[in-house]
C-alpha positions, 0 to 999 in steps of 0.5 A, a space after each residue: 465561452 468566457 466561463 470555460 476560458 477561465 476554467 481552462 487556466 486550471 487544466 494544467 495547474 492541478 492533480 493527475 487522475 488515479 492510477 489504472 493499469 492497461 495490462 490485459 491477459 491474452 492467451 496466457 500472455 500479458 499484453 500492455 505491461 508498462 515500465 516507466 522510467 521517472 523523469 528524475 532518472 539521469 539518461 542512461 541507455 544501458 537501463 533500457 537494455 537491462 530492463 529488456 534483459 530483466 523482463 525476458 528472464 522473468 517471463 521464462 521464470 514466471 512461465 515455469 513458476 506458474 506450471 506453464 500458464 503465464 508469460 510476458 507477451 509485449 511490454 512498453 518502456 516509457 522514456 522521459 521527455 528530457 532524454 535525447 530522441 532516437 529513431 526507435 522511440 515512438 510516441 505514446 498512445 494511451 500510456 503514461 506514468 499514471 498507468 505504469 505497472 513498474 516505475 524505475 525511480 530514485 530510491 525512497 530514501 537515499 541508499 535504500 534500493 530495496 524493490 517493493 510493491 505499493 500494495 494497500 488492498 486486500 488479499 487477492 486484489 491487484 496492487 498499485 505499482 512496482 518500484 525499482 531503483 536504477 541501481 537495482 535494474 542495473 544489477 548492482 544489488 543482485 547479492 542482496 536481493 537476487 537476480 532481477 528477473 526472479 525478483 520481478 516475478 516476486 513483485 508481479 505476484 504482489 501486483 497482479 494476484 494480491 499475495 503477500 510476502 512469506 516473511 515478516 521483518 516485524 516478526 522474523 522468528 516464531 515459536 514452532 510446534 517443535 518447541 524450537 524457534 524458527 525463522 519466518 519462512 515458507 517453506 521450512 525446507 529452506 535451511 540456514 543459520 540464526 546469528 547476530 552478525 555486527 560489523 564496525 570499523 572493518 571488524 565483524 563479530 558473529 555469534 549465536 542468537 540469544 533468547 529475549 526474556 520478554 518475547 521468548 524469541 531471539 533478540 532484535 539483532 538476530 538474522 536468518 542466513 540462508 545456505 547458499 546451495 540448497 535443493 528446496 524449490 519453495 517459495 518465491 514469495 520468501 526468497 526467490 534469490 536462492 538458486 533452487 527456488 522456482 515455485 510458489 508455496 502450495 497447500 501441501 508445503 505451506 507453513 501455516 505456523 509462521 507469522 508471515 504477512 501471507 498468513 496474516 492477510 490471506 487467512 493462512 492460505 498459501 500463495 499458490 491457493 490465492 493465485 489459482 483462485 484468481 481470474 487470470 488462472 480461471 481463464 487460462 489453460 496450461 500451454 504445451 509449447 514454450 512461450 515466445 520471447 517478450 516484444 518490446 516497444 520504446 515510447 518517449 514522452 512528447 508535447 501534450 495535445 489537449 482538445 476540449 469538446 463541448 457536446 451541446 447538440 446531443 451528437 458525438 459526431 465531432 469526436 469521430 472526425 479524428 486527425 491522422 496523428 492522434 497518438 497520445 492526444 487527449 480529448 476532454 469531452 464535456 457533456 450532459 451524457 444524454 447522447 445516444 450516438 456514442 456507441 457507434 464510434 467506440 471502436 474507432 476511438 479505441 483504435 485512434 490512440 487518443 485518450 478520452 476524458 469524460 466530464 458528465 454535467 448531469 445524472 444521465 450518462 451513455 455507458 458507451 462514453 464511459 467505456 470510451 474513457 476507460 478503454 483509452 486510459 482516460 478519467 471520468 468525473 461528474 459535476 452536479 448542478 450544486 455550484 457550491 461543491 465546485 465540481 466543474 472546476 475540480 474536474 477540469 483541475 484533475 486533468 493535469 498531465 500524468 507525464 511531467 515531473 511532480 515538481 512541474 505539476 500543480 497541486 490543489 490546496 483548497 477547494 471550497 464553496 457555500 450558499 449565502 444570503 446577502 452580506 454573509 461571509 465565506 471565510 477560511 484559511 489556506 496553508 502554503 507549506 515550504 514544499 510549494 509556493 511557485 505559481 500560486 493561483 487563487 480563483 473565486 467564482 459567483 453566481 449572481 454578483 461579484 463579492 467583496 474579496 479580501 486576501 491576507 498573506 501570512 504577515 497580514 499584508 492585504 494582497 493586490 486586486 483580483 483580475 475580474 472576468 465579469 462575463 464568466 463571473 470569476 476573479 483570479 489572482 496570481 502570486 508572483 515568485 514564490 508565495 510566502 510560507 504560512 497561513 493565508 486568510 481569505 474573506 468573501 462577502 456575498 452581495 446578492 441573495 441568495 448567492 453561491 461563492 467558491 474559492 480554489 487555490 493551487 500551487 507548484 513545488 517551490 524547489 525542484 529538488 524537494 518533492 511536494 506533499 501530494 494527495 491522490 484519492 480513488 474508490 476501489 472500483 468504478 461501479 457497485 451494485 447495492 448492497 456491495 460496499 465500496 472503499 475510499 482510499 487517499 494516499 499522502 506522500 512526499 515523493 515516495 515517503 508516506 505521510 502519517 498523522 494527517 486528518 483526512 476527510 472524504 466528501 462523496 456527492 450523489 446525483 442530486 447533491 447529497 453529500 456524505 462525509 467520512 473521516 479516513 484512517 490509516 490504522 490498519 483496521 477495517 478497510 485500511 489494510 496496512 497501518 501507517 503506510 500513508 494510505 487512508 481508508 474507509 468503507 462507504 455504504 451510505 448510498 442515498 440513490 442510484 446513479 453517479 457519485 463523485 469523490 473529493 478529499 481534503 487533507 490537513 496536516 498539523 505541525 505537531 502531529 504529521 510525520 514522514 515515515 522512514 520505515 522500509 516499505 512493506 511488500 518488498 523484496 527480502 534483503 539477504 544479509 549474507 550466505 552460508 557457505 561451508 558453515 561460514 557466513 559470506 556477508 552482503 553489504 549491510 543496509 543503510 542504518 536508519 532508525 525506523 522508529 524515527 519519524 520526521 516531523 513536518 510543518 502544517 499543510 493543506 491539500 485537496 484531491 479529486 477521486 473521479 466518479 463512480 456509479 451505484 445501482 439497485 439501491 432500493 427506495 425508502 430506508 435501507 435494510 441493515 445488511 452490513 456486518 461488522 468488518 473483520 478484525 485484522 490486527 488481533 495480538 496476544 501476549 501471555 503472562 503466567 496463566 493469563 492471556 491478554 489480547 488487543 485489537 481495533 474495534 469494528 463497527 456495527 456496519 463495517 467500521 462505523 458504529 458499535 458492535 453488540 458483542 464479541 465472540 472469542 474462541 481458542 484452540 490448540 489447532 490453528 487450522 481447526 480454529 480457522 475452519 471450524 470456529 464455532 466448535 472451538 472453546 469459547 471464552 466468557 466475555 460477559 464483562 467485555 463491553 464493546 467500544 466504538 469503531 476504531 477504538 483500541 480494545 483490550 481483554 485478559 482471560 485465563 484459557 482453561 483446559 483445551 481439548 487437544 492433547 499435547 498442544 504447544 500453542 494456544 490459538 485465539 480468534 474473534 468474531 463480532 456480532 451487530 445489533 441485527 445479529 450479523 457476524 463478522 468474518 473470523 479474525 486473524 489468528 493470534 497465538 501464544 506459546 505454551 513452552 519456552 522454546 529451545 535455542 540454537 547452539 553450536 559448540 564449535 562456534 568460531 566466534 564465541 559470545 562476547 558478553 551478556 545480552 541486553 535482555 538478560 542471560 540466554 537460557 542456553 547460557 544458563 544451561 551451559 553454566 549449570 551443566 558445567 558447574 555440575 560436571 566440576 562439582 562431580 569431578 571434585 567429589 569423584 577425586 575426593 572420594 577416590 583419595 579417601 578410598 585410597 587412604 583407607 585401602 593402604 591401612 587395610 591388610 591385603 587379603 587373597 583367595 
């Protein structure tokens, strides 16, 4: 047991498991919804009352918006351990912060209280969690975002059904078929005005928007101000804060022209089309009677209880002897997975309130044990017999509590191993950045004989001796206080032949007021059947702020220790849904065998390349800049001024994270057939310059996002829907001169569109399909467009705030028209007066005649 005693030093030192929801849909009602108050939120019982009011209002709004299908049945509120005890508070069972569907936490950046949903998966897939700030829940931001209950439904649609917003802050306006500039919205029945509204020093200027000479759309500062009183009912995914809005856009009223995120991510389908094709929708019927009010449970975090169970005898009976008070307790089951009695106690374990974590030590695994882990909110890991992969230590390390403040959690900075011959070295470095350094812990293991160990701090000072446990074949060293910031260098020399050496390093936040950089890893699903692809995700954050520019590598290990290495990317292409959101992704299709696989991710940040992304998060509630009442704008408080193009540089850092285990089946023996087409192009963009169109996109690969495609098929149409639904019938562009580049390279191509078959076309719509060497074709790309006209701008002659000066990008078309028209009128008047005078003079000299 010496081995496990040493390993357990790590159990409370490392990362938490991946986030999973406990929500279930039971007879139209959502059960197990978890709203967690972050430990960093100061105690305020009013917050609990407001959460209840928000959910109650949301349940009624959701029921009506989904045509009497869904409502919130029971909801748990998770309360921080630091808050005072009240008799109504109960101990959680499986609920923890990592299971939270809604997190109430301080804003991502001080002063920015916009609600948002962490959503990095494809259209129609569930998102991660909803983020509300205390001020939003307390009703202090209702003017800017609308009532909290309505907004909860907006975010729930992101979270549960994988729909996207029907606006786009990057493309707030577009050229419509009407040859006018329209605000990006759904539906177009939402009325309002487009204005520039700027306030400085207590005075505000409101003026009409000008057209940018380059984009042919409204200037950057132009905003859409909705009318406060409307009759239009759609759409909740555009602006649910409008009183009349109570429905999702459907196939009949959906605005397919607009460059909304919903159109871009969901192939121009309406939000209701996506929702009505969901699993939730397909397993429910319309309710006749109104739903009951939600039932709330108040759960308070308490002391953590962890029990280690070694299943050495092939019997699960020890697990069945549960104590009377097991709510929230955790059982770590370490087993070879060959037990055949686990199925007999699955139901009992589910009802116990305990959380089961499963660490498999071999390729076999009773499905009942995995079911226990999944059903109770536990995590599932796999450790092979290959000691250099450090699987067992990593698995224990990943069991840290998900209910403690991030500043108290220990982060894994390094996990590395190597097979060596006698006197060979395992050398490396680990970076201690300024966000960590407390309780820094180095652990070295060996198989045969204790190695020589050398550890130098950033100043080159040799550190003291490691504490050695010869029985468990481990040595560890704790750095007192806060470790020095910089590069630490380690050297391990093998003393046996052969030998396997490993090193693990972890640390905690250096300052509770400064969030540490964290990495979380996961697969998109726990099981897969060949040839279904999987996706690897790794999210890098500091607090809730995304970290960009890191080098992220995934290591996927099979049953027999075979390892696949993938570079993960945050480029908005291939498996990566959203660019620069701090989530790095890649497809995984290199299945080597059937059975269990494990995931480990290593992230390295270079000081010159890594930045914090201060942009407003995507998939957030629409900020309402003001309301139009009787033709006048009633302004809302402005957003905090933050230059979204500013990305704060970070120092260097290293992190590793464990993503749990997954199981693959139906992998054939021998060489695998080519079944994977190129990935769909999702970032196609188009610009026009006179008679030429230039398009750009990120290159897909021969197999999704790996390799190089054989060719591109580019087609154009004057109809968006015809191009989407009948791509092969659209006009094809000659691409013989276009040679595809390797996957994840930026591509560019220019062409002259020629003549379209559609008469009176106002736009040219462009899409691409890729073809690989096996003639497999990708899905049709997102559809880009260019306008064939210069759009008309809004002009209000009686505008009470006239234009104070020229636009930065030049004089607007409307201004030019007014100048020309005004000049013509003046010249006409002058000519008329002159002619009149001349005629009069002539008439005075001419004799008057009569009849």
